[in-house]
N, C-alpha and C positions, 0 to 999 in steps of 0.2 A: 409438449405434444409432438413438435417437430423432431426432437431428440428421440422420442419413442418410435416414431415412424422410421427414422433412419436406422435404428437398432433392430427393428422387427425382422427384416430378411435374415440377418445373421442369427437371431434368436430362434427363428423357425428351423434353420438348417441344423443348428446345434441340438435343438429338441428332437429332430428326426434322427440324428446320430445317436443320441442317448437311447431313444426307443429301439433302434436297430441293435444296439449293443446289448440292451436288456433282453431282447427277444432271442438271443443266441444265434443270430444269423451267421456270425463268423464261424461257428463250429461246423456248419454245413460245408464250408469251403476249406476245412482242415486238409492239408496235403495227404494225410493218411486216408481220410475218407474219400478224397478224389482218386487216390491210387486204387483203392478197393473197388470203386465204381467206374474206373476209367474205361473199360471195354463198353459197358452199357451207355456211358455218357458220350463216348465218341460215336457210337451207333446212332444215338439221338441227334447228335450234331450233323451227321451225314444225312439223316432223314429230314432235318429242318435247319439247313445251313443259315438262312437269313435270320430266323428267329434266334438261333444260337449266337450269331454275331451281334445282334442287337442286345441280347441279354448280357453278353460279356461287357460290351461298351456301357450299357446302362448300369450294371452292377458297380463297375469301377467309378463311373461318374457320380453315382449316388454316394458311394463310400468316401470319395475324395471331397465332394462338396459339403458333406456333413462333418468332416474332420474325424471320421470313424477310426479309432485306434486299431492297428492291426490290419489295415486295408491292403497290406502287401500280400495277404493270402489270396486276394483276387488276382493279383499279378502272377503269383505262382500257379494258380489254377489255369490261367490263360496259357502259360508255358506248357503245362502238362496236357492240356486238351487241344490246343491249337498249334503247338510247336513254337519254336523260337521266333521265326519271322512273323507268322500270323498273330501269335500272342503279343509280340512287341507292338505291332501296328494297332491292334484293337485296344490294348491297354493304354497306349499313348493317346489315342483319340479320346477314350473315356476319361483319362486323367486330365487332359487339356480342357474338356467340357466341364468336368466337375470342379477343377481348380478355378476356372473362369467364373463359375457361379459363386464360389466361396470368395474370390477376389472382389467381385462386384458388390457382394453383400457386405464384406469387410470395409471396402472403400466408402460405402454408404454410411456404415456405423462410425467411421473415423472422420467423416466430413464435417461434423458439427462439434469438433473439439473447441473448448473455450479457453481463453487465456494464452499467455506466451508459453511455448514449450520449454522444458529444461535445457540448459546449455549443452548437455551431452546429446540430446535429441537433435538440436540445431546443427551440431557438428556432424552427426551421422548423416543427416539429410543433405548437408552441404557436400560431404564426401561422395554420397551417392549421386547427387545431381551433377557432380563434376565428371564422374565415370559411370553413367547408368548401366551401360551394356555389360561392362566388366563386373560390376558389383552384382547385378542380377544373375549373370551366368555363373559367377562364383558360388552364390548361394544355392543355385540349383544343382551344381556339380558335387558339392561336398556331401559325402554319404552320411555324415553324422547329423546333418540338419534335418529335422522333421519336415516332411513335404508340406503339411498344413501350416506349420509354423513359418516356413519361408513364404508361403502365400500371404499370410497375415502381415509379415514384415514388409513385403513388397507393396501391399495395399497401404500400410502405415507410412511408407516412404513415398507414397503418391506416384508409384510407377505407372507410366502410360500403359493403356490396355494393349497396344500393339507390341510394346517391348515385353510385357508380361507374357503374351501369347507366344512370342518368338522364343524367349528363354525357357518357357515351360515345355514347348514342343521339342526344342533342341536339347537343352540341358536335362530336362526331365525325361526325354526320350532315351538319352544315353543311360541314365540310371535304370529305366524300365527295361532296356535291352539286357543289362546285366542280371536284373532280378528275374526276368523271363527265362533267361538261359539257366539260371539256378533252379527255377521252378521245373523246367523241362528235365533237369537232371535229378530232381528229387525222387522220381518214380524208381529209378535204379537204386538210389540210396535206401529207399523204404524196402524194396525187395531184398536188398543185400543185408541190411542191418536190422530190419524190422521196425525202424523208427526214423523220424525225421532228423537229419543231420545238417545243421546250419553252421557248422564250424567253418565251412568254406567262405563265409563272409569275412572271417578274420585272415584269410590267406592273402599274402602279399600280391599274388597275381590278380586278385580282385580289387583290393584296396588301392594299390599303387597306381594303376592306370586312372582311376577316378580322381585320386588326389593330384596326379600329374596334370590332368585336364583342368582341375580347379586352380592350380598354381598358374597354368597357362592363361587362364581368364584374367588373372591379376597382373599379368606382364605389362600391359599398357600403363597401369597405375604406377608400377614400380619404375618403369623407364622414365615416365614423366617426372616423378619425384627426383630421380637421379639427375635428370637434365636441369631441373630447377636449382638443385643444390650446386651443381657444377657452375651454372651461370652466376649464382650468388657468390660463389668463391672467387670467380674471375672478377666480378664487380668490386668485391672488397679489396682484391689485390690492386685493381686499377685505381 
């Protein structure tokens, strides 16, 4: 019974995500649809700014907390409707709220594990606990890691809530800024090409800065390991 109660929050979130996916909600935020309705949607935002802001934050928070696949379309919509700066701020707030809900639900689900973890799990946890900030920031900055998957991984690694919030707001915010900028540029792409062009994701100017920041997050780990090897070599010679 305790195990079921621990799993319940995560199961509820996953169930909501499945229901949203089945309802076709994502199709309403398709960039082509947003581009076609952009003028009327911006007029609606101007008429009801507070409601529009809360709707953007709430939509992203719900999508992220439920692990909804394709939640990036909400970030694109934010860039197209609120601009790069406004969209980044709103999407970062919504993402942090949603990710926190998923993190807490996942941590509850993982809290009643039984038995000794496998040796690989123990080694991963040991490495994380030795460099928690670098590990958590690295996971958030690598563009190939699914956002929800990273949230689950950090919960599994027993990341403290304060560290999770810090790396999600900073590392996740950097990713969202890139995605929002891409979303803001999709309108011009749709008008020019008549379709959504996401080839920009593979462009070195997009990937290299993100990968560079991810490598920078690992620098403290690499330097520490090099120092340890150097000390070990000196000790052996002595």
